[in-house]
N, C-alpha and C positions, 0 to 999 in steps of 0.2 A: 404543497405547503399549505397551503389554504385548508386542505383535508386536514391535516393533521391540526393546524392551531385551531379550526369550528370544532374537530373531534373534544379536543382537548377543554375547550371554556364552555361548550355545551355539557360534558361529565362533569363541572365545575358547577354548576346549575342545578342538578337532577338528584340529589340525596341530602342539601339543606331543606325543603321544605318538610321533609320524613323526617330527619333527626333532629328536628331543631324543636318539636312539640315535648317530647319525654320529658325533658331538663325541666319545662316550665307547666306538664301535666299538672301537678297541684295546685299550678296557683291557677290554671284553667276553670279545674274543679271549683276548686274556692269561690271564687268570680263569678263562674258563670252556672253554679250549683248542680254540678254534674255526677251522675250516681257514679259506681265504678263499672257500671254496665256499660253506660255510653262514654263514658273515657277508654273504653278499652275499642266501643265501635268507633271513637274518633281515633286510635291508632291503627285502626282493621281497615277503615274507610279509603285510604291512599292505596291498600293494597289490591283490595276489589278493585277499586279505579283504572291498577295496572294492569289484574286482568280483563278486566270488560274493554279497554279502549284500546288494547293492543290488536285485536283482531280487527280490528279498523285503519289498523296502521299499515295492513301491507297494501289495502285501496287507495289509498291517500299516496302511497309512495310511489303507486303505478300509475296512479295519473298525475301527477305534480314531481317526480323523481327525489331524490333524497334530501339534495341540501335545499331546495323549496320547502319540504315539510319541515326539514329541521328550525326552517325561519317561525314557520310557522310556531310549531312548538315553544317556542321560546317568547311570541306574544303572548300566547294563551298562559305559560307559565307568568309571564309578568303579569297579568292580569287578575288569575288566582292570588298569588302574594300578596299581591297589592292589597285585594278585597280582605286579607282576612287583618289586615292593620284596622279595619276599620270595624264599627257595629259588634254584634253580639255573637251566640252560641251558630243564628244563619247565617252570617256572613264565615263566618270559624269552619262550618258544614260544607258550605259551599262552595268557598276558595277553595277546602279541601279536594275536593272532586273536579273543581276545573284546572287544580297545581296536578292531579293524580292524572288525567285523559292528558294535558301536555307530556307527560315523565313517560307515559304508557306508551304514545306514537313515538316520540324519538328514541326509547329503548328497541323499540324494534329497527326505527329506522339505521339506527350506528352499526351493529354488525355486518348490517349487508353494505355499508358506505366502506367498513375495510374490507372486507372480502372484495370487492370491487377492485378499490386504488391500491392496497395491499395483500395479493394473494400469496406472496411467500409471505411475508412478515404478519400473519394473522394471531398467531399467540405472543407478538412481543409487542403490535400496537392495541392489541385487547389487552393487554397490562395497562398501557399506560393511559387507554379509556379508566379501566375500574380503578390504575390509583387516583385521578383525578374525581371520577366518579368520590372514590372513600375519603380523599379528602377536604371535597367539598361536604359530604356530609360532618369529616371531624372537627372544621370550624366551626361550623355552626352547631352543633352539637354544644360545642366547649366556651361559646364563646355568646349564646343564647340567658344564661341566667343575669351575668354582670351585666348583658345590655340591661335585660328585663330590669334589674335592681337600680341601673343608672339613669336609663329613661322612666321608672316609676310605670311600665307598663310592658303586660309580655306582650300585648296586641301588636307595642311599636319594634318590639325587638325581633318577632318572626317574620314582622314587614320589610325590613331591612334587608331580607332575602333578596329583594326584588332591585335593590340597583345592580349585583354580580349575572343578572342577566340582560339588564340593559347592555353591559357590558359585549355581552355573548353576540345579543343583539345586531349591534353593531356590525363585530365582523360577521357574522354573517350575512348582513345584505351587503357588502365588499362581495363575499364568495360568490353570493348567489348572480351577484351583477357578471363575474367574470366562466359561471358557468354556461357553456350554449349546447352540451346534451340535452335531449329531452328526456324524460320518463323512461324507464325500462319496457320492455317491449311485456305483451301480457302475457300471465302464463296462469296456471291451476296447482293452485297450492293445495285443491282438496286431496287431494292422492295423502298428504303423509299422514291425514288420520287412519289412514288403514296400516299405517306403517309401524311395525314394534319400534323399530329402534329409533324413531321421530317420537315416543311414547317414552319410551326410557329417558330420553335427552329430557322430556320435559317433567318428567319426576322427580330427576336428579336437580333439576331447575327449581322446581316447587317444594322440593323439600328442605333443599341451602336456603332459600330466599325466606321460608315458614320461619327458620329459625334464624337468619337475618333481621324479622319485622318483630320476633320476639324479642331480639337485645334492642333495637330501636324504641320499642312501644314500651318496653316495662323493665331494664335491665337500671335503670335509674332508682324504680320502685323498688325494685329489688334489693339494693345495694341501700336506699335507706332504712329499710325492716332490717338491715344486717347491721343497724350504728352509723354508716354515713352520713354526712351530712348533705342539703340539695346541690351544695354548691361542689363537693368534692364527687358526689354522684352523676353530676353535669359533666365535670370535669372526667372523669371516668369512662364514662360513655366517648367522649371527645378521641381520649387515647384509645380504645377500642376501636376508634372509628380507622382513626392514624395507622394504627400497627394494620388492619387492612387491606392498607396500603400497600406498607411493605408484602403482606401477606402473599399481594397481588402478583409483584414484582418477581415473586418465585417461579408461578405459572413456565413463561416461556421454558428457561433455562430446565424446570422439568418434564415438561414436553419434549425438548431436544434431548433429552437423554432419555424416552421412554416409548417403546414400540407402541406403545398402546398406553390408554389411562388409564386403566382398573387400578391396578395400586394404588396407584396418585389417588384417585377418589375414594377407596375403603380407608387411607389411609389418613386422609382429612378429614374422613365422616370420625373417627374413632377418636382423633381428636378435640374436634368442637363437641362432642360427647362428653369429655373429660374437661374440658371448659365450662360448661353448663351443668357440670358435676360439682366441681371445686367452687362454682361462685355461691350454688345452694348450699351444699355441703360443709366447706370448707372451715376449719375451726379455729382459726385467726386472719386478723387481716392481711396477712402477709401472706396469706393464702389465696385470697381473694384477689388481691391483685394479680398474681402470678396466672391464677387461673382465666383473669381478665387477657392480660395478655394473650396466653396460649389462646383463648377462645377466637381475639381478633387477628393473628395469624392466621388459621386455618379457616376463619369464615373469610378472608380476603381474599387466601388461594382457594377455596371454593367455588367463591361467586367467579373470579376468573377463570376458574376453569369449565362453570357451565357456561358462560360465557363465548369463551374458544369452543369448547365443543360443536356451538352452533358454524364458526367452520370450517372445522374438520370434519365433522360428519357432512356436507354439504357439498358438492364437486363443485356450483357456481355459486355465483355474487346474489342471483335470485333466488335460487332453493336456500341459501344463506337468509334472507329476509323472510321467508316462507319461512322456515325450520324456526325463525327469530318469533315470528309472529304467534306459528302455534304454542311454542314449549311457552313465552312470556306468558301469551292470554291464558293458556290452561293453567301453568302454573303457579301464576299468581294468583287464581282464582284460587286455586288449591293453599297456596299461602298464608290466602286471609283468614286462613279460620286458625292459624295458631293465634296472633296477638289476644283473639275475640276468646277462643279456647283457655287461654292462658288466665284471661280476665275473669274466664266464669269461674272456672275451676278452682283457683285464690281466693274468691268472695267466698264458694260455696263450703272449703273445707277449712278457710283459717290459715292458710301457710302456702309454702311455694316445693314442699315435697312434692304431693300431688300433679302438679304442674312439671317438675321435672321428669318424672316420669313417662307422661304425654310427649314431652320433650324428647328424652332418649328412643319410645316407640317412632317418633320423628326420623332418627337419625339412623336407625335400623334401616327404614325403610329408601330412604338417601342414599346410605352405601348398596344395597341389593340395585337400588335402579346405578349407581355408579358404576357398578360390576359390571352392566349390560352395555351401558352409554360409550363405556370407558373404553370398549372395542373400535381393532382401525378398520371398519366400515362405514359405509355412505349409504344416507340416505338416497331415492330413484331425483333426479333430474327436475324439476317442477316445468322445464323446457318440453323434456320427452313425454311428462303428462299431456302438453298441450299438445301437442304434435299428434298426439294421440287420437 
């Protein structure tokens, strides 16, 4: 039970530091004098951190174990979130790096914990994790603008994200005190870099993450350009993120009824492409709303499937953690291109059609990777590589 509670509470704290920025991005730009390019960098920076620091996570996990690593991540998250509530551009960018580091390491540790403690229920527990992750992001995206208005400060509104981290930290302290098991045995994860299936999982993870962070970074801006008010645009991002939770819950059912996940991956890719197209090219507000819902369901399920593949494509928990680190490290670095590229292409083209073409190309890459990664195969065990 302790692992389930810790899993849920940590997941709730991982998305708000990212989704809370986009709804108040116009306020941040006006207050700090940031250009569109720097604003794009601000939305891209967390994704870069998710990629860079994911490579550190397996070593930390081997040294300290999953629960203690998660405890440390929560401390880092609290410090980073609190730092962003004070100061100017330096505190904002510096705090974003700090929270990105904490999120990155927790992202890698949690799939390994799921595989270790719930080996027969990987899709279901991953769905719980994904649901809490997306709900946390949805609440933050919806609440940050009203809080900024009420408090008279976007800094304080995003700083309030540190409060739920304290709750998770208190629970993590209790769980860690009850854990007597030491860290996992040493493993050799470098062999995954030479495995085609690991790279296919990585590309699928990277492409669906790229689309997700384009949404987190630019959906409110796109919607405001289509005539929606800042409050409505932020609310729609929150709705989109909340619907992702519903989408993630479909993954266990879909996986249970399918021998492999190839058809699921391709179908979800087509829905993501349709959602983006409807948001950018929809001719009426109702069409944009429907497209936002479709995109939310598809992205939630895609993210859940990507995380589920870590467990389904690996034979044991240590291999799951190693595959998670490899796929999230390289995948998020790949995804970091998305928000920045969308910002630059929009600034150069002066419209959202050219960025849409870029996104649809990424959807094509996601579909091909999903077709390969969805096969019912395993990457080699990292323990076998160690013995060799």
